[in-house]
C-alpha positions as a Markdown table, in Angstrom:
| # | Residue | x | y | z |
|---|---|---|---|---|
| 1 | Met | 0.0 | 0.0 | 0.0 |
| 2 | Ile | 1.1 | 3.5 | -0.7 |
| 3 | Ala | 1.5 | 5.7 | 2.5 |
| 4 | Cys | -0.7 | 8.8 | 2.8 |
| 5 | Glu | 0.8 | 12.0 | 1.6 |
| 6 | Asn | 1.1 | 14.8 | 4.1 |
| 7 | Pro | -0.4 | 17.9 | 2.5 |
| 8 | Thr | 1.3 | 20.1 | 5.1 |
| 9 | Ala | 4.8 | 18.6 | 4.8 |
| 10 | Ala | 7.8 | 20.8 | 4.3 |
| 11 | Gly | 7.9 | 21.9 | 0.7 |
| 12 | Ser | 4.2 | 21.3 | 0.1 |
| 13 | Ser | 1.6 | 24.0 | 0.4 |
| 14 | Ile | -1.2 | 22.2 | -1.4 |
| 15 | Thr | -4.5 | 22.2 | 0.4 |
| 16 | Tyr | -7.8 | 21.0 | -0.9 |
| 17 | Asp | -11.4 | 21.9 | -0.3 |
| 18 | Ile | -14.5 | 19.7 | -0.7 |
| 19 | Gly | -15.2 | 19.5 | -4.5 |
| 20 | Asp | -11.6 | 20.1 | -5.6 |
| 21 | Ile | -9.9 | 17.6 | -7.9 |
| 22 | Gly | -7.5 | 15.5 | -5.9 |
| 23 | Pro | -4.1 | 14.1 | -6.9 |
| 24 | Gly | -5.7 | 10.8 | -8.0 |
| 25 | Gly | -8.0 | 12.7 | -10.4 |
| 26 | Gly | -11.0 | 12.1 | -8.2 |
| 27 | Ile | -13.1 | 14.6 | -6.2 |
| 28 | Ile | -12.3 | 15.6 | -2.6 |
| 29 | Phe | -15.3 | 14.7 | -0.4 |
| 30 | Tyr | -13.8 | 14.7 | 3.1 |
| 31 | Arg | -11.3 | 16.9 | 4.8 |
| 32 | Asn | -9.9 | 16.7 | 8.3 |
| 33 | Asp | -7.3 | 19.3 | 9.1 |
| 34 | Tyr | -6.2 | 17.4 | 12.2 |
| 35 | Gly | -5.9 | 14.1 | 10.3 |
| 36 | Phe | -7.3 | 10.7 | 10.7 |
| 37 | Ile | -5.5 | 7.4 | 11.2 |
| 38 | Met | -5.7 | 4.7 | 8.5 |
| 39 | Thr | -6.2 | 1.4 | 10.3 |
| 40 | Asp | -4.1 | -0.7 | 8.0 |
| 41 | Asp | -0.8 | 1.1 | 8.5 |
| 42 | Ser | -1.4 | 3.9 | 11.1 |
| 43 | Gln | -0.6 | 6.6 | 8.6 |
| 44 | Ile | -2.2 | 10.0 | 9.3 |
| 45 | Cys | -4.2 | 11.2 | 6.3 |
| 46 | His | -6.2 | 14.4 | 5.8 |
| 47 | Tyr | -8.4 | 13.9 | 2.8 |
| 48 | Leu | -10.6 | 11.3 | 1.0 |
| 49 | Glu | -11.2 | 11.6 | -2.7 |
| 50 | Ala | -13.8 | 9.6 | -4.8 |
| 51 | Ala | -13.2 | 8.3 | -8.2 |
| 52 | Pro | -14.9 | 10.5 | -10.8 |
| 53 | Glu | -17.4 | 7.7 | -11.8 |
| 54 | Asp | -19.0 | 4.6 | -10.4 |
| 55 | Met | -17.5 | 1.2 | -11.2 |
| 56 | Thr | -19.6 | -0.5 | -13.9 |
| 57 | Pro | -21.5 | -2.7 | -13.9 |
| 58 | Glu | -23.1 | -2.9 | -10.4 |
| 59 | Arg | -21.4 | -5.6 | -8.4 |
| 60 | Arg | -21.8 | -8.1 | -5.6 |
| 61 | Trp | -20.0 | -7.5 | -2.3 |
| 62 | Ser | -18.6 | -11.0 | -2.3 |
| 63 | Thr | -18.6 | -14.1 | -4.6 |
| 64 | Lys | -18.6 | -16.4 | -1.5 |
| 65 | Thr | -21.7 | -17.9 | 0.1 |
| 66 | Glu | -22.6 | -16.9 | 3.6 |
| 67 | Glu | -21.3 | -20.2 | 5.0 |
| 68 | Ser | -17.8 | -19.8 | 3.5 |
| 69 | Phe | -17.1 | -16.2 | 4.5 |
| 70 | Pro | -14.8 | -16.4 | 7.5 |
| 71 | Asp | -15.0 | -14.5 | 10.8 |
| 72 | Ala | -11.4 | -13.3 | 10.1 |
| 73 | Ala | -12.8 | -11.0 | 7.5 |
| 74 | Arg | -14.6 | -8.8 | 10.2 |
| 75 | Thr | -14.3 | -5.2 | 9.1 |
| 76 | Gly | -14.5 | -1.7 | 10.6 |
| 77 | Met | -17.0 | 1.1 | 9.9 |
| 78 | Gly | -15.2 | 4.3 | 10.8 |
| 79 | Ile | -13.2 | 6.9 | 8.8 |
| 80 | Gly | -9.9 | 5.3 | 8.0 |
| 81 | Thr | -11.1 | 1.6 | 7.9 |
| 82 | Gly | -12.0 | 1.2 | 4.2 |
| 83 | Arg | -8.5 | 0.4 | 2.9 |
| 84 | Lys | -7.9 | -2.4 | 5.6 |
| 85 | Asn | -11.5 | -3.7 | 5.0 |
| 86 | Thr | -10.8 | -3.9 | 1.3 |
| 87 | Ala | -7.6 | -5.9 | 1.8 |
| 88 | Arg | -9.5 | -8.3 | 4.2 |
| 89 | Ile | -12.3 | -8.8 | 1.7 |
| 90 | Ile | -9.8 | -9.7 | -1.1 |
| 91 | Leu | -7.9 | -12.0 | 1.2 |
| 92 | Ala | -11.1 | -13.9 | 2.1 |
| 93 | Asp | -12.5 | -13.8 | -1.4 |
| 94 | Pro | -9.7 | -13.6 | -4.0 |
| 95 | Tyr | -11.9 | -14.9 | -6.8 |
| 96 | Thr | -10.9 | -12.9 | -9.9 |
| 97 | Leu | -13.1 | -14.2 | -12.7 |
| 98 | Tyr | -15.9 | -12.0 | -11.3 |
| 99 | Glu | -14.7 | -8.7 | -9.8 |
| 100 | His | -16.6 | -8.2 | -6.6 |
| 101 | Ala | -16.9 | -4.6 | -5.2 |
| 102 | Ala | -13.7 | -4.6 | -3.2 |
| 103 | Leu | -11.6 | -6.2 | -6.0 |
| 104 | Ala | -12.9 | -3.7 | -8.6 |
| 105 | Cys | -11.9 | -0.7 | -6.3 |
| 106 | Tyr | -8.5 | -2.3 | -5.5 |
| 107 | Lys | -7.8 | -2.7 | -9.2 |
| 108 | Tyr | -8.8 | 0.9 | -10.1 |
| 109 | Ser | -6.0 | 3.3 | -11.0 |
| 110 | Gly | -6.7 | 7.0 | -11.2 |
| 111 | Asn | -4.1 | 9.5 | -12.3 |
| 112 | Gly | -1.2 | 7.1 | -11.6 |
| 113 | His | -2.5 | 6.2 | -8.1 |
| 114 | Asp | -3.2 | 2.6 | -7.4 |
| 115 | Asp | -4.2 | 2.9 | -3.7 |
| 116 | Trp | -8.0 | 3.0 | -4.2 |
| 117 | Phe | -10.4 | 1.0 | -2.0 |
| 118 | Leu | -14.1 | 0.3 | -1.2 |
| 119 | Pro | -15.1 | 2.8 | 1.4 |
| 120 | Gly | -16.0 | 1.8 | 5.0 |
| 121 | Arg | -19.6 | 2.6 | 6.1 |
| 122 | Asp | -18.8 | 6.0 | 7.6 |
| 123 | Glu | -16.5 | 7.0 | 4.7 |
| 124 | Leu | -19.4 | 6.1 | 2.4 |
| 125 | His | -21.7 | 8.2 | 4.5 |
| 126 | Glu | -19.4 | 11.2 | 4.1 |
| 127 | Leu | -19.5 | 10.6 | 0.4 |
| 128 | Tyr | -23.3 | 10.7 | 0.6 |
| 129 | Glu | -23.2 | 13.9 | 2.5 |
| 130 | Asn | -21.1 | 15.6 | -0.2 |
| 131 | Arg | -22.6 | 13.8 | -3.2 |
| 132 | Asp | -23.6 | 17.1 | -4.9 |
| 133 | Glu | -19.9 | 18.3 | -4.8 |
| 134 | Val | -18.8 | 15.0 | -6.2 |
| 135 | Gly | -21.5 | 14.9 | -8.9 |
| 136 | Ile | -23.3 | 11.8 | -7.7 |
| 137 | Pro | -27.0 | 12.0 | -8.7 |
| 138 | Cys | -29.5 | 11.5 | -5.9 |
| 139 | Gly | -30.7 | 7.9 | -5.5 |
| 140 | Gly | -29.3 | 4.4 | -5.6 |
| 141 | Tyr | -27.7 | 2.2 | -3.1 |
| 142 | Tyr | -23.9 | 1.9 | -2.7 |
| 143 | Trp | -21.8 | -0.9 | -1.1 |
| 144 | Ser | -19.5 | -0.1 | 1.8 |
| 145 | Ser | -16.6 | -2.4 | 2.7 |
| 146 | Ser | -18.1 | -2.9 | 6.2 |
| 147 | Gln | -19.4 | -6.3 | 6.9 |
| 148 | Phe | -22.5 | -6.8 | 9.0 |
| 149 | Ser | -22.6 | -10.6 | 9.2 |
| 150 | His | -21.4 | -13.7 | 7.3 |
| 151 | Ser | -24.2 | -13.1 | 4.8 |
| 152 | Ala | -24.7 | -9.3 | 4.8 |
| 153 | Ala | -22.8 | -6.0 | 4.5 |
| 154 | Trp | -23.7 | -2.3 | 5.0 |
| 155 | Ile | -25.0 | -0.2 | 2.2 |
| 156 | Val | -25.9 | 3.5 | 2.1 |
| 157 | Asn | -29.0 | 4.8 | 0.3 |
| 158 | Phe | -28.0 | 7.9 | -1.7 |
| 159 | Ser | -31.6 | 9.1 | -1.7 |
| 160 | Asn | -31.8 | 9.7 | 2.1 |
| 161 | Gly | -28.5 | 8.7 | 3.7 |
| 162 | Ala | -30.0 | 5.7 | 5.5 |
| 163 | His | -27.7 | 2.8 | 6.4 |
| 164 | Ser | -29.0 | -0.7 | 6.0 |
| 165 | Cys | -27.7 | -4.2 | 5.5 |
| 166 | Glu | -28.1 | -6.3 | 2.4 |
| 167 | Leu | -27.1 | -9.8 | 1.3 |
| 168 | Lys | -23.6 | -9.9 | -0.1 |
| 169 | Asn | -24.7 | -11.6 | -3.3 |
| 170 | Asp | -27.0 | -8.7 | -4.2 |
| 171 | Thr | -25.7 | -6.2 | -6.7 |
| 172 | Phe | -25.4 | -2.5 | -5.9 |
| 173 | Arg | -23.4 | 0.6 | -7.1 |
| 174 | Val | -19.7 | 0.9 | -6.2 |
| 175 | Arg | -17.5 | 4.0 | -6.0 |
| 176 | Ala | -13.8 | 3.7 | -5.3 |
| 177 | Ile | -12.1 | 6.1 | -2.9 |
| 178 | Arg | -8.6 | 6.8 | -1.7 |
| 179 | Ala | -7.0 | 8.6 | 1.3 |
| 180 | Phe | -4.1 | 11.0 | 1.4 |
């Protein structure tokens, strides 16, 4: 994984606002001046950017059946958890013939950056909150990388921001994000 860039490091005076184009060619949808910690490598990041478009087609969360998805794939929900969640999902479900949501985000490359991931539930909620700035039309359901149970994972309804759980073999929209 690529470590987060520090936008306030010596020699760098670049700052971003919500709606700006980020270094990955995506759109900034979350900014934290104090920083947040990525749970996979403890790096401090300040921004989240979303890919400019959804992954197509809509995808399943997992290709595995509920009985075969291991407890070890438990995932987090907070800001900074999506990248670790994505890695855990891929480790538990490396099936590549059909690109499930996490694998599609992991394989995405924007503007030379290959550190994209499926957002955790709270990261996805922040994307919902700033959907107008990102250019996401109102409506539709998006997968998060946050697991609810062996058979279900969290989604966010982009019509009203509601969180709910759906079966992992259902298909929903997917938007890759990255942290820096």
